[in-house]
Jmol script that loads the backbone (N, CA, C; Angstrom):
load data "model"
ATOM      1  N   MET A   1       2.019  14.270 -18.628  1.00  0.00           N
ATOM      2  CA  MET A   1       1.898  13.934 -16.802  1.00  0.00           C
ATOM      3  C   MET A   1       0.634  14.067 -16.154  1.00  0.00           C
ATOM      4  N   LEU A   2      -0.102  15.278 -16.445  1.00  0.00           N
ATOM      5  CA  LEU A   2      -1.071  15.852 -16.152  1.00  0.00           C
ATOM      6  C   LEU A   2      -2.331  14.036 -16.539  1.00  0.00           C
ATOM      7  N   VAL A   3      -2.380  13.703 -17.615  1.00  0.00           N
ATOM      8  CA  VAL A   3      -3.316  12.724 -17.670  1.00  0.00           C
ATOM      9  C   VAL A   3      -2.803  11.650 -16.880  1.00  0.00           C
ATOM     10  N   GLY A   4      -1.776  11.423 -17.076  1.00  0.00           N
ATOM     11  CA  GLY A   4      -1.097  10.248 -15.886  1.00  0.00           C
ATOM     12  C   GLY A   4      -2.155   9.905 -14.533  1.00  0.00           C
ATOM     13  N   ILE A   5      -1.516  11.444 -13.966  1.00  0.00           N
ATOM     14  CA  ILE A   5      -1.555  12.019 -12.464  1.00  0.00           C
ATOM     15  C   ILE A   5      -3.639  11.961 -12.344  1.00  0.00           C
ATOM     16  N   THR A   6      -3.869  12.423 -13.530  1.00  0.00           N
ATOM     17  CA  THR A   6      -5.379  12.552 -13.754  1.00  0.00           C
ATOM     18  C   THR A   6      -6.033  11.068 -13.300  1.00  0.00           C
ATOM     19  N   ILE A   7      -5.488  10.034 -13.859  1.00  0.00           N
ATOM     20  CA  ILE A   7      -6.052   8.910 -13.749  1.00  0.00           C
ATOM     21  C   ILE A   7      -5.548   7.831 -12.470  1.00  0.00           C
ATOM     22  N   LEU A   8      -5.007   8.164 -12.279  1.00  0.00           N
ATOM     23  CA  LEU A   8      -4.267   7.582 -11.050  1.00  0.00           C
ATOM     24  C   LEU A   8      -5.446   7.945  -9.763  1.00  0.00           C
ATOM     25  N   LEU A   9      -5.178   9.183  -9.928  1.00  0.00           N
ATOM     26  CA  LEU A   9      -6.383  10.029  -8.816  1.00  0.00           C
ATOM     27  C   LEU A   9      -7.287   9.575  -9.025  1.00  0.00           C
ATOM     28  N   VAL A  10      -7.808   9.429 -10.397  1.00  0.00           N
ATOM     29  CA  VAL A  10      -9.551   8.500 -10.574  1.00  0.00           C
ATOM     30  C   VAL A  10      -9.824   7.745  -9.695  1.00  0.00           C
ATOM     31  N   PHE A  11      -8.398   7.093  -9.664  1.00  0.00           N
ATOM     32  CA  PHE A  11      -8.698   5.026  -9.653  1.00  0.00           C
ATOM     33  C   PHE A  11      -8.632   5.213  -7.911  1.00  0.00           C
ATOM     34  N   GLN A  12      -7.361   6.338  -7.381  1.00  0.00           N
ATOM     35  CA  GLN A  12      -7.617   6.457  -6.093  1.00  0.00           C
ATOM     36  C   GLN A  12      -8.702   6.697  -5.292  1.00  0.00           C
ATOM     37  N   LEU A  13      -9.818   7.735  -6.040  1.00  0.00           N
ATOM     38  CA  LEU A  13     -11.138   8.164  -6.298  1.00  0.00           C
ATOM     39  C   LEU A  13     -11.979   7.110  -5.551  1.00  0.00           C
ATOM     40  N   VAL A  14     -11.936   5.678  -6.723  1.00  0.00           N
ATOM     41  CA  VAL A  14     -13.165   5.084  -7.039  1.00  0.00           C
ATOM     42  C   VAL A  14     -12.619   3.778  -6.084  1.00  0.00           C
ATOM     43  N   GLY A  15     -11.351   4.161  -5.543  1.00  0.00           N
ATOM     44  CA  GLY A  15     -10.840   3.179  -4.349  1.00  0.00           C
ATOM     45  C   GLY A  15     -11.362   3.559  -2.827  1.00  0.00           C
ATOM     46  N   GLU A  16     -11.600   4.871  -3.058  1.00  0.00           N
ATOM     47  CA  GLU A  16     -11.859   5.226  -1.754  1.00  0.00           C
ATOM     48  C   GLU A  16     -13.253   5.037  -1.409  1.00  0.00           C
ATOM     49  N   VAL A  17     -13.714   5.351  -2.674  1.00  0.00           N
ATOM     50  CA  VAL A  17     -15.622   5.294  -2.323  1.00  0.00           C
ATOM     51  C   VAL A  17     -15.906   3.908  -2.366  1.00  0.00           C
ATOM     52  N   THR A  18     -15.255   3.065  -3.078  1.00  0.00           N
ATOM     53  CA  THR A  18     -15.347   1.541  -2.743  1.00  0.00           C
ATOM     54  C   THR A  18     -15.238   0.984  -1.325  1.00  0.00           C
ATOM     55  N   ALA A  19     -14.108   1.644  -0.967  1.00  0.00           N
ATOM     56  CA  ALA A  19     -13.694   1.533   0.707  1.00  0.00           C
ATOM     57  C   ALA A  19     -14.705   2.063   1.397  1.00  0.00           C
ATOM     58  N   TYR A  20     -15.481   2.923   1.405  1.00  0.00           N
ATOM     59  CA  TYR A  20     -16.634   3.585   2.101  1.00  0.00           C
ATOM     60  C   TYR A  20     -17.496   2.938   2.381  1.00  0.00           C
ATOM     61  N   PHE A  21     -17.885   2.124   1.072  1.00  0.00           N
ATOM     62  CA  PHE A  21     -19.283   1.138   0.951  1.00  0.00           C
ATOM     63  C   PHE A  21     -18.757  -0.012   1.416  1.00  0.00           C
ATOM     64  N   LEU A  22     -17.608  -0.770   1.622  1.00  0.00           N
ATOM     65  CA  LEU A  22     -17.300  -1.880   1.862  1.00  0.00           C
ATOM     66  C   LEU A  22     -16.959  -1.766   3.537  1.00  0.00           C
ATOM     67  N   GLY A  23     -17.008  -0.365   4.287  1.00  0.00           N
ATOM     68  CA  GLY A  23     -17.100  -0.711   5.874  1.00  0.00           C
ATOM     69  C   GLY A  23     -15.397  -0.110   6.199  1.00  0.00           C
ATOM     70  N   GLY A  24     -14.602   0.134   5.079  1.00  0.00           N
ATOM     71  CA  GLY A  24     -13.209   0.441   5.306  1.00  0.00           C
ATOM     72  C   GLY A  24     -12.298  -0.284   6.004  1.00  0.00           C
ATOM     73  N   PHE A  25     -12.852  -1.831   5.180  1.00  0.00           N
ATOM     74  CA  PHE A  25     -12.060  -3.222   5.747  1.00  0.00           C
ATOM     75  C   PHE A  25     -10.669  -3.116   5.104  1.00  0.00           C
ATOM     76  N   VAL A  26     -10.799  -2.148   3.844  1.00  0.00           N
ATOM     77  CA  VAL A  26      -9.211  -2.210   3.042  1.00  0.00           C
ATOM     78  C   VAL A  26      -9.276  -0.670   3.102  1.00  0.00           C
ATOM     79  N   PRO A  27      -7.652  -0.177   2.706  1.00  0.00           N
ATOM     80  CA  PRO A  27      -7.722   1.058   2.392  1.00  0.00           C
ATOM     81  C   PRO A  27      -8.598   1.321   1.356  1.00  0.00           C
ATOM     82  N   GLY A  28      -8.739   2.553   0.850  1.00  0.00           N
ATOM     83  CA  GLY A  28      -9.206   3.280  -0.523  1.00  0.00           C
ATOM     84  C   GLY A  28      -8.069   3.055  -1.736  1.00  0.00           C
ATOM     85  N   PRO A  29      -7.041   3.472  -1.285  1.00  0.00           N
ATOM     86  CA  PRO A  29      -5.807   3.974  -1.975  1.00  0.00           C
ATOM     87  C   PRO A  29      -5.498   2.419  -2.544  1.00  0.00           C
ATOM     88  N   VAL A  30      -5.588   1.498  -1.645  1.00  0.00           N
ATOM     89  CA  VAL A  30      -4.781   0.128  -1.482  1.00  0.00           C
ATOM     90  C   VAL A  30      -6.396  -0.497  -2.405  1.00  0.00           C
ATOM     91  N   ILE A  31      -7.299  -0.702  -2.622  1.00  0.00           N
ATOM     92  CA  ILE A  31      -8.361  -0.639  -3.697  1.00  0.00           C
ATOM     93  C   ILE A  31      -7.765  -0.189  -4.843  1.00  0.00           C
ATOM     94  N   GLY A  32      -7.830   1.290  -4.935  1.00  0.00           N
ATOM     95  CA  GLY A  32      -7.425   2.334  -6.048  1.00  0.00           C
ATOM     96  C   GLY A  32      -6.339   1.472  -7.106  1.00  0.00           C
ATOM     97  N   MET A  33      -5.316   0.971  -6.532  1.00  0.00           N
ATOM     98  CA  MET A  33      -4.065   1.057  -7.029  1.00  0.00           C
ATOM     99  C   MET A  33      -4.004  -0.466  -7.840  1.00  0.00           C
ATOM    100  N   ALA A  34      -5.040  -1.316  -6.660  1.00  0.00           N
ATOM    101  CA  ALA A  34      -4.945  -3.046  -7.252  1.00  0.00           C
ATOM    102  C   ALA A  34      -5.848  -2.851  -8.382  1.00  0.00           C
ATOM    103  N   MET A  35      -7.174  -1.870  -8.737  1.00  0.00           N
ATOM    104  CA  MET A  35      -8.030  -1.751  -9.515  1.00  0.00           C
ATOM    105  C   MET A  35      -7.019  -1.045 -10.567  1.00  0.00           C
ATOM    106  N   ALA A  36      -6.275  -0.111 -10.759  1.00  0.00           N
ATOM    107  CA  ALA A  36      -5.209   0.449 -11.760  1.00  0.00           C
ATOM    108  C   ALA A  36      -4.273  -0.733 -12.125  1.00  0.00           C
ATOM    109  N   ALA A  37      -4.099  -1.487 -11.885  1.00  0.00           N
ATOM    110  CA  ALA A  37      -2.887  -2.601 -11.553  1.00  0.00           C
ATOM    111  C   ALA A  37      -3.667  -3.411 -12.460  1.00  0.00           C
ATOM    112  N   ILE A  38      -4.758  -3.854 -11.994  1.00  0.00           N
ATOM    113  CA  ILE A  38      -5.594  -4.633 -13.217  1.00  0.00           C
ATOM    114  C   ILE A  38      -6.097  -3.819 -14.257  1.00  0.00           C
ATOM    115  N   VAL A  39      -6.729  -2.581 -14.526  1.00  0.00           N
ATOM    116  CA  VAL A  39      -6.424  -2.081 -15.853  1.00  0.00           C
ATOM    117  C   VAL A  39      -5.913  -2.084 -16.402  1.00  0.00           C
ATOM    118  N   LEU A  40      -4.828  -1.118 -15.968  1.00  0.00           N
ATOM    119  CA  LEU A  40      -3.270  -1.285 -16.629  1.00  0.00           C
ATOM    120  C   LEU A  40      -3.035  -2.394 -17.693  1.00  0.00           C
ATOM    121  N   THR A  41      -3.264  -3.597 -16.814  1.00  0.00           N
ATOM    122  CA  THR A  41      -2.427  -5.364 -17.084  1.00  0.00           C
ATOM    123  C   THR A  41      -3.098  -5.357 -18.301  1.00  0.00           C
ATOM    124  N   LEU A  42      -4.373  -5.486 -17.833  1.00  0.00           N
ATOM    125  CA  LEU A  42      -5.412  -5.873 -18.884  1.00  0.00           C
ATOM    126  C   LEU A  42      -5.937  -5.057 -20.284  1.00  0.00           C
ATOM    127  N   THR A  43      -5.514  -3.704 -20.297  1.00  0.00           N
ATOM    128  CA  THR A  43      -5.869  -2.273 -21.765  1.00  0.00           C
ATOM    129  C   THR A  43      -4.283  -3.029 -22.173  1.00  0.00           C
ATOM    130  N   LYS A  44      -3.123  -3.276 -21.994  1.00  0.00           N
ATOM    131  CA  LYS A  44      -1.683  -3.376 -22.674  1.00  0.00           C
ATOM    132  C   LYS A  44      -2.070  -2.983 -24.171  1.00  0.00           C
ATOM    133  N   GLY A  45      -2.563  -4.085 -24.475  1.00  0.00           N
ATOM    134  CA  GLY A  45      -2.575  -3.976 -26.054  1.00  0.00           C
ATOM    135  C   GLY A  45      -3.349  -3.343 -26.497  1.00  0.00           C
ATOM    136  N   SER A  46      -4.112  -2.653 -26.215  1.00  0.00           N
ATOM    137  CA  SER A  46      -5.541  -1.632 -26.781  1.00  0.00           C
ATOM    138  C   SER A  46      -4.835  -0.748 -27.573  1.00  0.00           C
ATOM    139  N   ALA A  47      -5.140  -0.768 -28.394  1.00  0.00           N
ATOM    140  CA  ALA A  47      -4.678   0.754 -29.601  1.00  0.00           C
ATOM    141  C   ALA A  47      -5.378   1.887 -29.382  1.00  0.00           C
ATOM    142  N   PHE A  48      -6.444   1.746 -28.255  1.00  0.00           N
ATOM    143  CA  PHE A  48      -7.377   2.732 -28.184  1.00  0.00           C
ATOM    144  C   PHE A  48      -7.012   3.515 -26.999  1.00  0.00           C
ATOM    145  N   LEU A  49      -6.517   2.196 -25.953  1.00  0.00           N
ATOM    146  CA  LEU A  49      -6.081   3.219 -24.796  1.00  0.00           C
ATOM    147  C   LEU A  49      -4.532   3.088 -24.723  1.00  0.00           C
ATOM    148  N   GLN A  50      -4.107   2.995 -25.881  1.00  0.00           N
ATOM    149  CA  GLN A  50      -2.360   2.834 -25.416  1.00  0.00           C
ATOM    150  C   GLN A  50      -1.754   4.300 -25.011  1.00  0.00           C
ATOM    151  N   PRO A  51      -1.951   5.447 -25.500  1.00  0.00           N
ATOM    152  CA  PRO A  51      -1.865   6.640 -25.450  1.00  0.00           C
ATOM    153  C   PRO A  51      -1.910   7.260 -23.659  1.00  0.00           C
ATOM    154  N   ALA A  52      -3.690   6.828 -23.001  1.00  0.00           N
ATOM    155  CA  ALA A  52      -3.787   7.057 -21.402  1.00  0.00           C
ATOM    156  C   ALA A  52      -2.760   5.552 -20.950  1.00  0.00           C
ATOM    157  N   HIS A  53      -2.152   4.850 -21.275  1.00  0.00           N
ATOM    158  CA  HIS A  53      -1.251   3.399 -20.498  1.00  0.00           C
ATOM    159  C   HIS A  53      -0.333   3.772 -20.842  1.00  0.00           C
ATOM    160  N   GLU A  54       0.567   4.060 -21.916  1.00  0.00           N
ATOM    161  CA  GLU A  54       2.171   5.199 -21.740  1.00  0.00           C
ATOM    162  C   GLU A  54       1.969   6.449 -20.657  1.00  0.00           C
ATOM    163  N   ARG A  55       1.116   7.278 -20.660  1.00  0.00           N
ATOM    164  CA  ARG A  55       1.167   8.321 -19.989  1.00  0.00           C
ATOM    165  C   ARG A  55       1.020   8.189 -17.767  1.00  0.00           C
ATOM    166  N   THR A  56      -0.224   6.900 -17.986  1.00  0.00           N
ATOM    167  CA  THR A  56      -0.005   6.797 -16.874  1.00  0.00           C
ATOM    168  C   THR A  56       1.350   6.045 -16.165  1.00  0.00           C
ATOM    169  N   ILE A  57       1.776   5.076 -16.974  1.00  0.00           N
ATOM    170  CA  ILE A  57       3.291   4.412 -16.759  1.00  0.00           C
ATOM    171  C   ILE A  57       3.858   5.580 -16.476  1.00  0.00           C
ATOM    172  N   ASP A  58       3.929   6.168 -17.327  1.00  0.00           N
ATOM    173  CA  ASP A  58       5.195   7.359 -17.250  1.00  0.00           C
ATOM    174  C   ASP A  58       5.284   8.218 -16.221  1.00  0.00           C
ATOM    175  N   THR A  59       3.969   8.741 -15.357  1.00  0.00           N
ATOM    176  CA  THR A  59       3.925   9.191 -14.164  1.00  0.00           C
ATOM    177  C   THR A  59       4.115   8.536 -13.320  1.00  0.00           C
ATOM    178  N   SER A  60       4.142   6.807 -13.413  1.00  0.00           N
ATOM    179  CA  SER A  60       4.024   6.163 -11.900  1.00  0.00           C
ATOM    180  C   SER A  60       5.370   5.828 -12.368  1.00  0.00           C
ATOM    181  N   LYS A  61       6.162   5.756 -12.866  1.00  0.00           N
ATOM    182  CA  LYS A  61       7.539   5.580 -12.851  1.00  0.00           C
ATOM    183  C   LYS A  61       8.357   7.319 -12.172  1.00  0.00           C
ATOM    184  N   ALA A  62       7.528   8.287 -12.664  1.00  0.00           N
ATOM    185  CA  ALA A  62       8.215   9.318 -12.223  1.00  0.00           C
ATOM    186  C   ALA A  62       7.710   9.473 -11.069  1.00  0.00           C
ATOM    187  N   ILE A  63       6.998   9.011 -10.316  1.00  0.00           N
ATOM    188  CA  ILE A  63       6.238   8.988  -9.195  1.00  0.00           C
ATOM    189  C   ILE A  63       7.308   8.536  -7.982  1.00  0.00           C
ATOM    190  N   LEU A  64       7.660   7.331  -8.490  1.00  0.00           N
ATOM    191  CA  LEU A  64       8.807   6.363  -8.001  1.00  0.00           C
ATOM    192  C   LEU A  64       9.988   6.756  -7.695  1.00  0.00           C
ATOM    193  N   ALA A  65      10.525   7.868  -8.883  1.00  0.00           N
ATOM    194  CA  ALA A  65      11.987   7.672  -8.637  1.00  0.00           C
ATOM    195  C   ALA A  65      12.062   8.703  -7.955  1.00  0.00           C
ATOM    196  N   ASN A  66      11.246   9.927  -7.596  1.00  0.00           N
ATOM    197  CA  ASN A  66      11.325  10.861  -6.625  1.00  0.00           C
ATOM    198  C   ASN A  66      10.298  10.345  -5.159  1.00  0.00           C
ATOM    199  N   LEU A  67      10.383   9.011  -5.000  1.00  0.00           N
ATOM    200  CA  LEU A  67       9.431   8.445  -3.831  1.00  0.00           C
ATOM    201  C   LEU A  67       9.990   8.780  -2.694  1.00  0.00           C
ATOM    202  N   GLY A  68      11.884   9.074  -2.825  1.00  0.00           N
ATOM    203  CA  GLY A  68      12.858   9.625  -1.420  1.00  0.00           C
ATOM    204  C   GLY A  68      12.254  10.690  -0.736  1.00  0.00           C
ATOM    205  N   VAL A  69      11.588  11.536  -1.639  1.00  0.00           N
ATOM    206  CA  VAL A  69      10.842  13.297  -1.585  1.00  0.00           C
ATOM    207  C   VAL A  69       9.820  13.454  -0.603  1.00  0.00           C
ATOM    208  N   LEU A  70       9.170  12.183  -0.241  1.00  0.00           N
ATOM    209  CA  LEU A  70       7.761  11.479   0.161  1.00  0.00           C
ATOM    210  C   LEU A  70       8.113  11.594   1.879  1.00  0.00           C
ATOM    211  N   PHE A  71       9.713  10.989   2.144  1.00  0.00           N
ATOM    212  CA  PHE A  71       9.961  10.864   3.605  1.00  0.00           C
ATOM    213  C   PHE A  71      10.504  11.949   4.187  1.00  0.00           C
ATOM    214  N   VAL A  72      10.738  13.041   3.252  1.00  0.00           N
ATOM    215  CA  VAL A  72      10.833  13.956   4.334  1.00  0.00           C
ATOM    216  C   VAL A  72      10.356  14.715   4.997  1.00  0.00           C
ATOM    217  N   PRO A  73       8.777  14.495   5.072  1.00  0.00           N
ATOM    218  CA  PRO A  73       8.307  14.989   6.222  1.00  0.00           C
ATOM    219  C   PRO A  73       8.124  14.373   7.349  1.00  0.00           C
ATOM    220  N   ALA A  74       8.206  12.860   7.009  1.00  0.00           N
ATOM    221  CA  ALA A  74       8.841  12.082   8.059  1.00  0.00           C
ATOM    222  C   ALA A  74      10.259  12.573   9.440  1.00  0.00           C
ATOM    223  N   GLY A  75      10.886  12.607   8.407  1.00  0.00           N
ATOM    224  CA  GLY A  75      12.139  12.853   8.852  1.00  0.00           C
ATOM    225  C   GLY A  75      12.644  14.281   9.627  1.00  0.00           C
ATOM    226  N   VAL A  76      11.851  14.716   8.990  1.00  0.00           N
ATOM    227  CA  VAL A  76      11.814  16.640   9.753  1.00  0.00           C
ATOM    228  C   VAL A  76      10.617  16.449  11.192  1.00  0.00           C
ATOM    229  N   GLY A  77       9.969  15.702  11.275  1.00  0.00           N
ATOM    230  CA  GLY A  77       8.938  14.970  12.308  1.00  0.00           C
ATOM    231  C   GLY A  77      10.005  14.617  13.349  1.00  0.00           C
ATOM    232  N   ILE A  78      10.449  13.633  12.873  1.00  0.00           N
ATOM    233  CA  ILE A  78      11.748  12.974  14.156  1.00  0.00           C
ATOM    234  C   ILE A  78      12.533  13.579  14.560  1.00  0.00           C
ATOM    235  N   ILE A  79      13.348  14.609  13.731  1.00  0.00           N
ATOM    236  CA  ILE A  79      14.091  15.261  14.183  1.00  0.00           C
ATOM    237  C   ILE A  79      13.161  16.647  15.333  1.00  0.00           C
ATOM    238  N   GLN A  80      12.273  16.881  14.632  1.00  0.00           N
ATOM    239  CA  GLN A  80      12.057  17.968  15.524  1.00  0.00           C
ATOM    240  C   GLN A  80      11.527  17.479  16.972  1.00  0.00           C
ATOM    241  N   HIS A  81      11.253  16.298  17.293  1.00  0.00           N
ATOM    242  CA  HIS A  81      10.718  15.521  18.490  1.00  0.00           C
ATOM    243  C   HIS A  81      11.620  14.513  18.968  1.00  0.00           C
ATOM    244  N   LEU A  82      13.043  15.234  18.490  1.00  0.00           N
ATOM    245  CA  LEU A  82      14.284  14.169  19.075  1.00  0.00           C
ATOM    246  C   LEU A  82      14.023  13.939  21.218  1.00  0.00           C
ATOM    247  N   ASP A  83      13.131  15.108  21.570  1.00  0.00           N
ATOM    248  CA  ASP A  83      13.553  14.813  22.717  1.00  0.00           C
ATOM    249  C   ASP A  83      12.115  13.770  23.279  1.00  0.00           C
ATOM    250  N   LEU A  84      10.985  13.740  22.533  1.00  0.00           N
ATOM    251  CA  LEU A  84      10.333  12.433  23.122  1.00  0.00           C
ATOM    252  C   LEU A  84      11.141  11.579  22.698  1.00  0.00           C
ATOM    253  N   ILE A  85      12.068  10.884  21.507  1.00  0.00           N
ATOM    254  CA  ILE A  85      12.441  10.107  21.408  1.00  0.00           C
ATOM    255  C   ILE A  85      13.578   9.631  22.275  1.00  0.00           C
ATOM    256  N   ARG A  86      14.035  10.700  22.423  1.00  0.00           N
ATOM    257  CA  ARG A  86      15.174  10.244  23.817  1.00  0.00           C
ATOM    258  C   ARG A  86      14.744  10.071  24.837  1.00  0.00           C
ATOM    259  N   ASP A  87      13.433  10.807  25.543  1.00  0.00           N
ATOM    260  CA  ASP A  87      12.770  10.570  26.981  1.00  0.00           C
ATOM    261  C   ASP A  87      12.071   8.990  26.500  1.00  0.00           C
ATOM    262  N   ARG A  88      11.390   8.747  25.416  1.00  0.00           N
ATOM    263  CA  ARG A  88      10.499   7.555  25.624  1.00  0.00           C
ATOM    264  C   ARG A  88      11.049   6.382  24.507  1.00  0.00           C
ATOM    265  N   GLY A  89      12.436   6.317  23.893  1.00  0.00           N
ATOM    266  CA  GLY A  89      12.724   5.741  23.381  1.00  0.00           C
ATOM    267  C   GLY A  89      12.966   4.388  23.183  1.00  0.00           C
ATOM    268  N   PHE A  90      13.328   4.046  24.743  1.00  0.00           N
ATOM    269  CA  PHE A  90      12.957   2.904  25.003  1.00  0.00           C
ATOM    270  C   PHE A  90      11.889   2.107  24.570  1.00  0.00           C
ATOM    271  N   ALA A  91      11.134   2.603  25.199  1.00  0.00           N
ATOM    272  CA  ALA A  91       9.179   2.452  25.628  1.00  0.00           C
ATOM    273  C   ALA A  91       8.899   2.093  23.492  1.00  0.00           C
ATOM    274  N   LEU A  92       9.495   3.238  23.046  1.00  0.00           N
ATOM    275  CA  LEU A  92       9.024   3.184  21.614  1.00  0.00           C
ATOM    276  C   LEU A  92       9.536   1.838  21.058  1.00  0.00           C
ATOM    277  N   MET A  93      11.206   1.633  21.371  1.00  0.00           N
ATOM    278  CA  MET A  93      11.691   0.452  20.321  1.00  0.00           C
ATOM    279  C   MET A  93      10.921  -0.861  20.831  1.00  0.00           C
ATOM    280  N   ALA A  94      10.536  -0.771  22.305  1.00  0.00           N
ATOM    281  CA  ALA A  94      10.027  -2.241  23.354  1.00  0.00           C
ATOM    282  C   ALA A  94       8.758  -2.459  22.246  1.00  0.00           C
ATOM    283  N   ILE A  95       8.001  -1.561  22.226  1.00  0.00           N
ATOM    284  CA  ILE A  95       6.284  -1.461  21.264  1.00  0.00           C
ATOM    285  C   ILE A  95       6.653  -1.647  20.096  1.00  0.00           C
ATOM    286  N   VAL A  96       7.837  -1.603  19.162  1.00  0.00           N
ATOM    287  CA  VAL A  96       7.418  -1.689  17.715  1.00  0.00           C
ATOM    288  C   VAL A  96       8.133  -2.874  17.761  1.00  0.00           C
ATOM    289  N   LEU A  97       9.549  -3.756  18.501  1.00  0.00           N
ATOM    290  CA  LEU A  97       9.483  -5.163  18.480  1.00  0.00           C
ATOM    291  C   LEU A  97       8.832  -5.715  18.822  1.00  0.00           C
ATOM    292  N   LEU A  98       7.549  -5.647  20.061  1.00  0.00           N
ATOM    293  CA  LEU A  98       6.655  -6.702  20.828  1.00  0.00           C
ATOM    294  C   LEU A  98       5.476  -6.618  19.687  1.00  0.00           C
ATOM    295  N   SER A  99       5.117  -5.262  18.938  1.00  0.00           N
ATOM    296  CA  SER A  99       4.383  -5.907  17.809  1.00  0.00           C
ATOM    297  C   SER A  99       4.485  -6.065  16.859  1.00  0.00           C
ATOM    298  N   THR A 100       5.267  -5.991  16.595  1.00  0.00           N
ATOM    299  CA  THR A 100       6.173  -6.575  15.054  1.00  0.00           C
ATOM    300  C   THR A 100       6.362  -8.384  15.709  1.00  0.00           C
ATOM    301  N   VAL A 101       6.647  -8.734  16.882  1.00  0.00           N
ATOM    302  CA  VAL A 101       7.028 -10.112  17.032  1.00  0.00           C
ATOM    303  C   VAL A 101       5.381 -11.081  17.191  1.00  0.00           C
ATOM    304  N   ILE A 102       3.863  -9.983  17.694  1.00  0.00           N
ATOM    305  CA  ILE A 102       3.229 -10.248  17.337  1.00  0.00           C
ATOM    306  C   ILE A 102       2.384 -10.404  16.340  1.00  0.00           C
ATOM    307  N   THR A 103       2.665  -9.233  15.553  1.00  0.00           N
ATOM    308  CA  THR A 103       2.135  -9.378  13.748  1.00  0.00           C
ATOM    309  C   THR A 103       2.713 -10.590  13.226  1.00  0.00           C
ATOM    310  N   LEU A 104       4.226 -10.966  13.634  1.00  0.00           N
ATOM    311  CA  LEU A 104       4.201 -12.127  12.769  1.00  0.00           C
ATOM    312  C   LEU A 104       3.384 -13.334  13.323  1.00  0.00           C
ATOM    313  N   THR A 105       3.584 -13.426  14.332  1.00  0.00           N
ATOM    314  CA  THR A 105       3.121 -14.809  15.058  1.00  0.00           C
ATOM    315  C   THR A 105       1.899 -14.749  14.464  1.00  0.00           C
ATOM    316  N   VAL A 106       1.075 -13.499  14.678  1.00  0.00           N
ATOM    317  CA  VAL A 106      -0.249 -13.771  13.948  1.00  0.00           C
ATOM    318  C   VAL A 106      -0.532 -14.160  12.850  1.00  0.00           C
ATOM    319  N   THR A 107       0.061 -13.869  12.127  1.00  0.00           N
ATOM    320  CA  THR A 107       0.045 -14.127  10.373  1.00  0.00           C
ATOM    321  C   THR A 107       0.694 -15.468  10.061  1.00  0.00           C
ATOM    322  N   VAL A 108       1.195 -16.005  10.539  1.00  0.00           N
ATOM    323  CA  VAL A 108       1.823 -17.770  10.986  1.00  0.00           C
ATOM    324  C   VAL A 108       0.567 -18.482  11.073  1.00  0.00           C
ATOM    325  N   TRP A 109       0.469 -18.128  12.384  1.00  0.00           N
ATOM    326  CA  TRP A 109      -1.048 -18.896  12.732  1.00  0.00           C
ATOM    327  C   TRP A 109      -2.284 -18.878  12.083  1.00  0.00           C
ATOM    328  N   VAL A 110      -2.493 -16.922  11.632  1.00  0.00           N
ATOM    329  CA  VAL A 110      -3.699 -17.336  10.415  1.00  0.00           C
ATOM    330  C   VAL A 110      -3.089 -18.297   8.995  1.00  0.00           C
ATOM    331  N   PHE A 111      -2.050 -18.063   8.854  1.00  0.00           N
ATOM    332  CA  PHE A 111      -1.784 -19.040   7.461  1.00  0.00           C
ATOM    333  C   PHE A 111      -1.613 -20.232   7.445  1.00  0.00           C
ATOM    334  N   ILE A 112      -1.434 -20.921   8.947  1.00  0.00           N
ATOM    335  CA  ILE A 112      -1.909 -22.043   9.257  1.00  0.00           C
ATOM    336  C   ILE A 112      -3.266 -22.877   9.116  1.00  0.00           C
ATOM    337  N   LEU A 113      -3.920 -21.885   9.763  1.00  0.00           N
ATOM    338  CA  LEU A 113      -5.658 -22.013   9.980  1.00  0.00           C
ATOM    339  C   LEU A 113      -5.937 -22.403   8.078  1.00  0.00           C
ATOM    340  N   VAL A 114      -5.663 -21.311   7.468  1.00  0.00           N
ATOM    341  CA  VAL A 114      -6.354 -21.453   6.395  1.00  0.00           C
ATOM    342  C   VAL A 114      -5.560 -22.185   5.133  1.00  0.00           C
ATOM    343  N   LYS A 115      -4.464 -23.058   5.542  1.00  0.00           N
ATOM    344  CA  LYS A 115      -3.972 -24.056   4.934  1.00  0.00           C
ATOM    345  C   LYS A 115      -4.758 -25.378   5.484  1.00  0.00           C
ATOM    346  N   ARG A 116      -5.122 -25.255   6.803  1.00  0.00           N
ATOM    347  CA  ARG A 116      -5.212 -26.310   7.260  1.00  0.00           C
ATOM    348  C   ARG A 116      -7.144 -26.221   6.926  1.00  0.00           C
ATOM    349  N   LEU A 117      -7.697 -25.459   6.964  1.00  0.00           N
ATOM    350  CA  LEU A 117      -9.334 -25.703   6.381  1.00  0.00           C
ATOM    351  C   LEU A 117      -9.295 -25.381   4.774  1.00  0.00           C
ATOM    352  N   SER A 118      -8.423 -25.337   4.232  1.00  0.00           N
ATOM    353  CA  SER A 118      -8.439 -25.417   2.403  1.00  0.00           C
ATOM    354  C   SER A 118      -7.793 -26.275   2.071  1.00  0.00           C
ATOM    355  N   GLY A 119      -7.752 -27.752   3.884  1.00  0.00           N
ATOM    356  CA  GLY A 119      -7.037 -28.395   2.795  1.00  0.00           C
ATOM    357  C   GLY A 119      -5.477 -28.851   2.264  1.00  0.00           C
ATOM    358  N   GLY A 120      -4.868 -27.777   2.788  1.00  0.00           N
ATOM    359  CA  GLY A 120      -3.434 -27.720   1.866  1.00  0.00           C
ATOM    360  C   GLY A 120      -2.277 -28.517   3.044  1.00  0.00           C
ATOM    361  N   TYR A 121      -3.151 -29.199   3.981  1.00  0.00           N
ATOM    362  CA  TYR A 121      -2.015 -30.265   5.189  1.00  0.00           C
ATOM    363  C   TYR A 121      -2.722 -31.717   4.837  1.00  0.00           C
ATOM    364  N   ALA A 122      -2.194 -32.610   3.929  1.00  0.00           N
ATOM    365  CA  ALA A 122      -2.815 -34.111   3.662  1.00  0.00           C
ATOM    366  C   ALA A 122      -2.495 -34.595   5.156  1.00  0.00           C
ATOM    367  N   ASN A 123      -0.990 -34.255   5.430  1.00  0.00           N
ATOM    368  CA  ASN A 123      -0.902 -34.900   7.090  1.00  0.00           C
ATOM    369  C   ASN A 123      -1.192 -34.490   8.122  1.00  0.00           C
ATOM    370  N   ASP A 124      -2.172 -33.464   8.108  1.00  0.00           N
ATOM    371  CA  ASP A 124      -2.810 -33.412   9.441  1.00  0.00           C
ATOM    372  C   ASP A 124      -3.946 -33.726   9.833  1.00  0.00           C
TER     373      ASP A 124
END
end "model"
wireframe off; spacefill off
backbone 0.3
color backbone group
C-alpha cells in the first residue's frame, strides 16, 4: 500500500507543480488525478509496470472504500457551528440555491455558445 500511496502522491505533486506554472487555472489534484488515470490506462498491459499498477489500483480501491471517513471533519464542523446555521440558515440556503441556479444557467449558455462556435447547430 505504501508504494501505491507514493505513486498517487507523486502524481498529485506533479499536478500541483503543473498547476502552479499554468497559473492555477485547474487545481493541481485534478491535473494529477487526470495524469494518473492516463498513465494507469496506458500502462495496463505493461509487464514491467504491472506490480506498480496493481498496487496503485489496490490503494485507490482502499481509499475509495473508506471515503466516508473523510467527511467526518465536515460533519463535526457543522455540528460545532449549529448556532450559526440556526441564525443564518435561511441566508445560507438561499445563497446555495441561487449559486446553483446561476452555475447551471452559465453552464448551459457556455455549452450553447461552444456548440454554435464549433458548428454543432446546423439549423442556427
